[in-house]
Short mmCIF file of the C-alpha atoms (twelve columns), coordinates in Angstrom:
data_MODEL
# 
_entry.id   MODEL 
# 
loop_
_atom_site.group_PDB 
_atom_site.id 
_atom_site.type_symbol 
_atom_site.label_atom_id 
_atom_site.label_alt_id 
_atom_site.label_comp_id 
_atom_site.label_asym_id 
_atom_site.label_seq_id 
_atom_site.Cartn_x 
_atom_site.Cartn_y 
_atom_site.Cartn_z 
_atom_site.pdbx_PDB_model_num 
ATOM 1   C CA . MET A 1   6.834   18.342 138.641 1 
ATOM 2   C CA . LYS A 2   4.432   20.337 136.518 1 
ATOM 3   C CA . SER A 3   0.861   19.284 136.317 1 
ATOM 4   C CA . VAL A 4   -0.761  18.634 132.969 1 
ATOM 5   C CA . LEU A 5   -2.797  21.830 133.400 1 
ATOM 6   C CA . ASN A 6   0.367   23.890 133.964 1 
ATOM 7   C CA . CYS A 7   1.911   22.429 130.801 1 
ATOM 8   C CA . VAL A 8   -1.157  23.306 128.746 1 
ATOM 9   C CA . VAL A 9   -1.465  26.821 130.200 1 
ATOM 10  C CA . SER A 10  2.226   27.532 129.581 1 
ATOM 11  C CA . VAL A 11  1.742   27.340 125.797 1 
ATOM 12  C CA . PHE A 12  -1.255  29.745 125.739 1 
ATOM 13  C CA . PRO A 13  0.892   32.848 125.101 1 
ATOM 14  C CA . LYS A 14  2.249   31.165 121.965 1 
ATOM 15  C CA . PHE A 15  -1.294  30.294 120.858 1 
ATOM 16  C CA . ALA A 16  -2.356  33.888 121.518 1 
ATOM 17  C CA . ARG A 17  0.392   35.159 119.240 1 
ATOM 18  C CA . VAL A 18  -0.560  32.679 116.505 1 
ATOM 19  C CA . GLY A 19  -4.236  33.571 116.967 1 
ATOM 20  C CA . TYR A 20  -3.452  37.271 116.613 1 
ATOM 21  C CA . TYR A 21  -1.683  36.710 113.308 1 
ATOM 22  C CA . ILE A 22  -4.381  34.361 112.015 1 
ATOM 23  C CA . SER A 23  -6.999  37.015 112.776 1 
ATOM 24  C CA . LEU A 24  -4.929  39.777 111.224 1 
ATOM 25  C CA . ILE A 25  -4.181  37.827 108.058 1 
ATOM 26  C CA . GLY A 26  -7.809  36.714 107.807 1 
ATOM 27  C CA . ILE A 27  -9.046  40.305 107.914 1 
ATOM 28  C CA . LEU A 28  -6.301  41.388 105.523 1 
ATOM 29  C CA . VAL A 29  -7.386  38.729 103.001 1 
ATOM 30  C CA . ILE A 30  -11.053 39.694 103.397 1 
ATOM 31  C CA . MET A 31  -10.302 43.375 102.773 1 
ATOM 32  C CA . LEU A 32  -8.196  42.650 99.693  1 
ATOM 33  C CA . TRP A 33  -10.661 40.086 98.324  1 
ATOM 34  C CA . ILE A 34  -13.708 42.300 98.776  1 
ATOM 35  C CA . GLY A 35  -11.744 45.260 97.442  1 
ATOM 36  C CA . VAL A 36  -10.905 43.416 94.235  1 
ATOM 37  C CA . PHE A 37  -14.497 42.168 93.924  1 
ATOM 38  C CA . LYS A 38  -15.728 45.792 93.993  1 
ATOM 39  C CA . PHE A 39  -14.256 46.161 90.496  1 
ATOM 40  C CA . THR A 40  -16.815 43.720 89.073  1 
ATOM 41  C CA . PRO A 41  -20.201 44.761 87.644  1 
ATOM 42  C CA . THR A 42  -21.927 42.256 89.942  1 
ATOM 43  C CA . GLU A 43  -20.624 43.918 93.105  1 
ATOM 44  C CA . ALA A 44  -21.163 47.409 91.699  1 
ATOM 45  C CA . ALA A 45  -24.840 46.567 91.184  1 
ATOM 46  C CA . GLY A 46  -24.972 44.851 94.567  1 
ATOM 47  C CA . ILE A 47  -23.852 47.866 96.566  1 
ATOM 48  C CA . LYS A 48  -25.958 50.378 94.630  1 
ATOM 49  C CA . PRO A 49  -29.035 50.106 96.909  1 
ATOM 50  C CA . LEU A 50  -26.802 50.499 99.943  1 
ATOM 51  C CA . VAL A 51  -25.040 53.621 98.696  1 
ATOM 52  C CA . GLU A 52  -27.989 55.359 97.057  1 
ATOM 53  C CA . ASN A 53  -30.054 55.158 100.263 1 
ATOM 54  C CA . HIS A 54  -27.282 56.245 102.609 1 
ATOM 55  C CA . PHE A 55  -27.627 59.732 104.096 1 
ATOM 56  C CA . LEU A 56  -23.915 60.502 103.640 1 
ATOM 57  C CA . LEU A 57  -23.136 58.667 100.398 1 
ATOM 58  C CA . PHE A 58  -26.190 59.073 98.148  1 
ATOM 59  C CA . TRP A 59  -24.653 61.995 96.243  1 
ATOM 60  C CA . LEU A 60  -21.824 59.852 94.859  1 
ATOM 61  C CA . TYR A 61  -24.055 58.638 92.032  1 
ATOM 62  C CA . ASP A 62  -24.608 62.263 90.973  1 
ATOM 63  C CA . VAL A 63  -20.917 62.618 90.142  1 
ATOM 64  C CA . LEU A 64  -19.733 59.060 89.440  1 
ATOM 65  C CA . SER A 65  -21.105 56.055 87.597  1 
ATOM 66  C CA . VAL A 66  -22.264 52.936 89.418  1 
ATOM 67  C CA . GLN A 67  -19.003 51.177 88.547  1 
ATOM 68  C CA . GLN A 68  -16.869 54.162 89.515  1 
ATOM 69  C CA . VAL A 69  -18.497 54.330 92.968  1 
ATOM 70  C CA . SER A 70  -17.851 50.639 93.452  1 
ATOM 71  C CA . ASN A 71  -14.264 51.076 92.237  1 
ATOM 72  C CA . LEU A 72  -13.793 53.886 94.770  1 
ATOM 73  C CA . PHE A 73  -14.886 51.618 97.601  1 
ATOM 74  C CA . GLY A 74  -12.672 48.873 96.189  1 
ATOM 75  C CA . VAL A 75  -9.631  51.139 96.237  1 
ATOM 76  C CA . ILE A 76  -10.375 52.119 99.851  1 
ATOM 77  C CA . GLU A 77  -10.697 48.469 100.883 1 
ATOM 78  C CA . ILE A 78  -7.497  47.497 99.067  1 
ATOM 79  C CA . ILE A 79  -5.648  50.409 100.697 1 
ATOM 80  C CA . THR A 80  -6.963  49.237 104.072 1 
ATOM 81  C CA . GLY A 81  -5.681  45.729 103.371 1 
ATOM 82  C CA . LEU A 82  -2.304  47.064 102.315 1 
ATOM 83  C CA . LEU A 83  -2.117  49.235 105.435 1 
ATOM 84  C CA . LEU A 84  -2.733  46.112 107.503 1 
ATOM 85  C CA . LEU A 85  -0.040  44.252 105.591 1 
ATOM 86  C CA . PHE A 86  2.585   46.998 105.819 1 
ATOM 87  C CA . SER A 87  1.730   47.744 109.445 1 
ATOM 88  C CA . LEU A 88  3.305   44.390 110.243 1 
ATOM 89  C CA . ARG A 89  6.622   46.043 109.402 1 
ATOM 90  C CA . TYR A 90  5.900   49.734 110.069 1 
ATOM 91  C CA . ASP A 91  4.160   50.430 113.372 1 
ATOM 92  C CA . ARG A 92  3.364   54.031 112.469 1 
ATOM 93  C CA . LEU A 93  0.828   52.737 109.901 1 
ATOM 94  C CA . ARG A 94  -1.245  51.051 112.625 1 
ATOM 95  C CA . PRO A 95  -3.395  54.110 113.480 1 
ATOM 96  C CA . TYR A 96  -4.215  54.637 109.801 1 
ATOM 97  C CA . ALA A 97  -5.212  51.005 109.408 1 
ATOM 98  C CA . ALA A 98  -7.309  51.301 112.586 1 
ATOM 99  C CA . PHE A 99  -9.051  54.416 111.244 1 
ATOM 100 C CA . CYS A 100 -9.879  52.653 107.965 1 
ATOM 101 C CA . LEU A 101 -11.232 49.602 109.792 1 
ATOM 102 C CA . VAL A 102 -13.418 51.727 112.096 1 
ATOM 103 C CA . ALA A 103 -14.728 53.747 109.136 1 
ATOM 104 C CA . THR A 104 -15.514 50.533 107.237 1 
ATOM 105 C CA . PHE A 105 -17.381 49.164 110.243 1 
ATOM 106 C CA . LEU A 106 -19.385 52.350 110.811 1 
ATOM 107 C CA . ILE A 107 -20.413 52.716 107.183 1 
ATOM 108 C CA . THR A 108 -21.318 49.042 106.815 1 
ATOM 109 C CA . PHE A 109 -23.196 49.074 110.135 1 
ATOM 110 C CA . SER A 110 -25.152 52.172 109.097 1 
ATOM 111 C CA . PHE A 111 -26.321 50.387 105.923 1 
ATOM 112 C CA . LEU A 112 -28.403 48.145 108.200 1 
ATOM 113 C CA . PHE A 113 -30.499 51.167 109.116 1 
ATOM 114 C CA . THR A 114 -30.466 53.247 105.916 1 
ATOM 115 C CA . THR A 115 -31.236 50.591 103.304 1 
ATOM 116 C CA . PRO A 116 -34.910 49.746 102.842 1 
ATOM 117 C CA . GLY A 117 -35.700 46.049 103.069 1 
ATOM 118 C CA . MET A 118 -32.413 45.196 104.772 1 
ATOM 119 C CA . TRP A 119 -34.155 43.456 107.692 1 
ATOM 120 C CA . GLN A 120 -36.442 40.480 107.150 1 
ATOM 121 C CA . MET A 121 -38.209 37.972 109.369 1 
ATOM 122 C CA . VAL A 122 -37.238 34.335 108.791 1 
ATOM 123 C CA . ASN A 123 -39.087 31.832 110.937 1 
ATOM 124 C CA . GLY A 124 -39.810 34.560 113.457 1 
ATOM 125 C CA . VAL A 125 -36.181 35.699 113.724 1 
ATOM 126 C CA . PRO A 126 -35.118 39.132 112.398 1 
ATOM 127 C CA . THR A 127 -32.280 38.650 109.903 1 
ATOM 128 C CA . THR A 128 -30.273 40.601 107.406 1 
ATOM 129 C CA . ASN A 129 -27.795 39.448 104.787 1 
ATOM 130 C CA . PHE A 130 -25.186 39.174 107.554 1 
ATOM 131 C CA . MET A 131 -22.728 41.480 105.798 1 
ATOM 132 C CA . ILE A 132 -22.022 43.160 109.137 1 
ATOM 133 C CA . LEU A 133 -20.530 39.946 110.538 1 
ATOM 134 C CA . LYS A 134 -17.289 40.421 108.621 1 
ATOM 135 C CA . ASP A 135 -16.905 43.904 110.064 1 
ATOM 136 C CA . ILE A 136 -17.232 42.991 113.741 1 
ATOM 137 C CA . PRO A 137 -13.775 41.326 113.899 1 
ATOM 138 C CA . MET A 138 -12.431 44.274 111.887 1 
ATOM 139 C CA . LEU A 139 -13.634 46.627 114.617 1 
ATOM 140 C CA . GLY A 140 -11.941 44.460 117.233 1 
ATOM 141 C CA . LEU A 141 -8.661  44.520 115.320 1 
ATOM 142 C CA . ALA A 142 -8.968  48.299 114.906 1 
ATOM 143 C CA . PHE A 143 -9.183  48.707 118.679 1 
ATOM 144 C CA . MET A 144 -6.183  46.417 119.108 1 
ATOM 145 C CA . TYR A 145 -4.263  48.548 116.612 1 
ATOM 146 C CA . LEU A 146 -4.707  51.667 118.698 1 
ATOM 147 C CA . VAL A 147 -2.144  50.402 121.235 1 
ATOM 148 C CA . PRO A 148 1.272   48.822 120.642 1 
ATOM 149 C CA . SER A 149 0.941   45.092 120.049 1 
ATOM 150 C CA . PRO A 150 2.625   42.787 122.538 1 
ATOM 151 C CA . TYR A 151 2.880   40.235 119.695 1 
ATOM 152 C CA . GLU A 152 4.921   42.402 117.352 1 
ATOM 153 C CA . GLN A 153 7.838   43.369 119.551 1 
# 
């Protein structure tokens, strides 16, 4: 007779598969949602200090308007979301989705160090606007996407 613990542990692989898809769909929704939001004037103005102070991206405002730069990032984020979506069906898209997720993480992470005033002290604790938090699970998914998924076979 199985113990209660054995019964509970036996369903973990199913929970892992469900958890994988919840994480994937969550990141997919975030990428599409943020990508669409980049097409608004509010978000275009919001990312301007990040982009104009970045050592690799500052020049974009010399050739594109504030809205066009934001639109460019929106298109990239929407493409990343679509790559995630279509990689559910086409495994060969996984490395491209992984590359986009890693690039998004690295650029967003670098904003923490290139944007003046990004870090503040609140009650003695260094804080930022926590935008990097959404990118940490994206980095994890990117690493998972670099190997074949045991959940998609």
